[in-house]
PAZANU-623922 format. One line per 5 residues: their letters; for each residue x, y, z of N, C-alpha, C. Coordinates in steps of 0.1 Angstrom, whole numbers, plus 5000, padded with zeros to 4 digits. Atoms other than C-alpha are relative to their C-alpha. Layout:
BEGIN
A	X Y Z X Y Z X Y Z ~ ...
This chain:
BEGIN
MSTKA	4991 5001 5012 7329 3421 2764 4996 4987 4993 ~ 5003 5011 5008 7322 3397 2736 5011 4990 5001 ~ 4989 5010 5000 7341 3364 2733 5010 5003 4989 ~ 4991 4996 5010 7356 3378 2701 5010 5011 5005 ~ 4991 4989 4994 7369 3409 2719 5009 4994 5010
QAVVE	4991 5006 4989 7382 3388 2748 5011 4992 4993 ~ 4990 5008 5007 7401 3366 2723 5011 5010 4995 ~ 4991 4990 5004 7417 3398 2709 5009 5005 5011 ~ 4993 4996 4988 7427 3409 2744 5010 4989 5004 ~ 4991 5011 4996 7442 3375 2752 5011 4999 4990
SFYSL	4989 5000 5010 7461 3376 2719 5010 5011 5002 ~ 4992 4989 4997 7474 3410 2727 5010 4997 5011 ~ 4991 5003 4988 7488 3399 2761 5010 4988 4997 ~ 4990 5011 5003 7505 3369 2745 5011 5005 4991 ~ 4989 4994 5008 7526 3392 2723 5012 5005 5009
PKPEQ	4989 4994 4993 7561 3403 2734 4997 5015 5003 ~ 5003 4986 4996 7561 3437 2752 5002 5010 4988 ~ 4998 4990 5010 7576 3456 2722 4989 5000 4989 ~ 5011 5001 5010 7548 3443 2699 4987 5005 5007 ~ 5011 4995 4993 7522 3451 2726 5000 5016 4999
LAVYE	4999 4985 5001 7535 3487 2726 4997 5005 4986 ~ 5003 4996 5014 7533 3489 2688 4985 4999 4997 ~ 5015 5001 5002 7497 3477 2688 4993 5011 5008 ~ 5006 4990 4992 7488 3500 2716 5001 5014 4993 ~ 4998 4987 5006 7503 3530 2698 4991 5001 4987
AIART	5008 5000 5012 7485 3520 2665 4985 5003 5004 ~ 5013 4999 4996 7452 3518 2683 4998 5015 5006 ~ 5001 4987 4994 7458 3550 2703 4999 5011 4990 ~ 5000 4990 5010 7464 3569 2671 4986 5002 4994 ~ 5014 5000 5006 7428 3561 2660 4990 5005 5009
LVPGN	5010 4996 4990 7411 3572 2692 5003 5014 5005 ~ 4997 4986 4998 7416 3609 2690 4987 5007 5005 ~ 5012 4992 4996 7391 3630 2710 4998 5012 4991 ~ 5003 4990 5010 7374 3654 2686 5004 5014 5003 ~ 4997 4986 4997 7381 3686 2704 5014 5003 5004
YGPLS	4986 4999 4996 7417 3680 2713 5011 4999 4990 ~ 4990 5002 5011 7434 3672 2680 5008 4987 5002 ~ 4993 5012 4999 7457 3644 2673 5012 5000 5010 ~ 4989 5001 4991 7483 3632 2698 5013 4999 4993 ~ 4986 5001 5007 7520 3636 2690 5006 4987 5004
DEDLT	4992 5012 4998 7544 3607 2689 5005 5000 5015 ~ 4995 4999 4987 7558 3619 2722 4989 4998 5010 ~ 5012 5002 4991 7523 3620 2738 4997 4985 5001 ~ 5004 5014 5001 7516 3585 2726 5011 4991 5008 ~ 4989 5008 4994 7550 3572 2738 4999 5001 5016
AIAAE	5001 4997 4985 7545 3588 2773 4988 4992 5005 ~ 5012 5007 4995 7510 3573 2776 5002 4985 5000 ~ 4997 5014 5001 7522 3539 2765 5009 4996 5011 ~ 4990 5003 4989 7551 3540 2790 4993 5000 5013 ~ 5008 5000 4988 7527 3549 2818 4991 4988 5001
TFSSL	5009 5011 5000 7503 3522 2808 5008 4987 5003 ~ 4992 5012 4998 7530 3495 2806 5006 4999 5014 ~ 4994 5000 4986 7546 3506 2839 4989 4996 5010 ~ 5011 5004 4991 7512 3503 2856 4997 4985 4999 ~ 5002 5014 5002 7506 3469 2840 5011 4991 5007
DEEEQ	4989 5007 4993 7540 3457 2852 4999 5000 5015 ~ 5002 4999 4986 7533 3469 2887 4989 4990 5004 ~ 5011 5009 4997 7500 3451 2887 5004 4985 4999 ~ 4995 5014 5002 7516 3419 2873 5009 4995 5011 ~ 4991 5004 4990 7543 3419 2899 4993 4998 5013
GAKPR	5008 5001 4988 7517 3424 2927 4992 4988 5000 ~ 5009 5012 5001 7496 3395 2914 5008 4987 5001 ~ 4992 5012 5000 7525 3370 2913 5001 4994 5014 ~ 4998 5006 4987 7527 3345 2942 5014 5001 5004 ~ 4986 4998 4995 7558 3351 2963 5005 4987 5007
């Protein structure tokens, strides 16, 4: 990953969770597989919820106790 891309990722993670979700949804809307058609808002919301749940679990597991 380029340093420019890494800076984007770091900026993304510095955003509050609601803004991360908005950015994630905006990007996901542009990454539509050609043969499957566009994702619905419900699909995007479900995908984002799963992603953030997974990230929260990873973050909690990485914190020192």
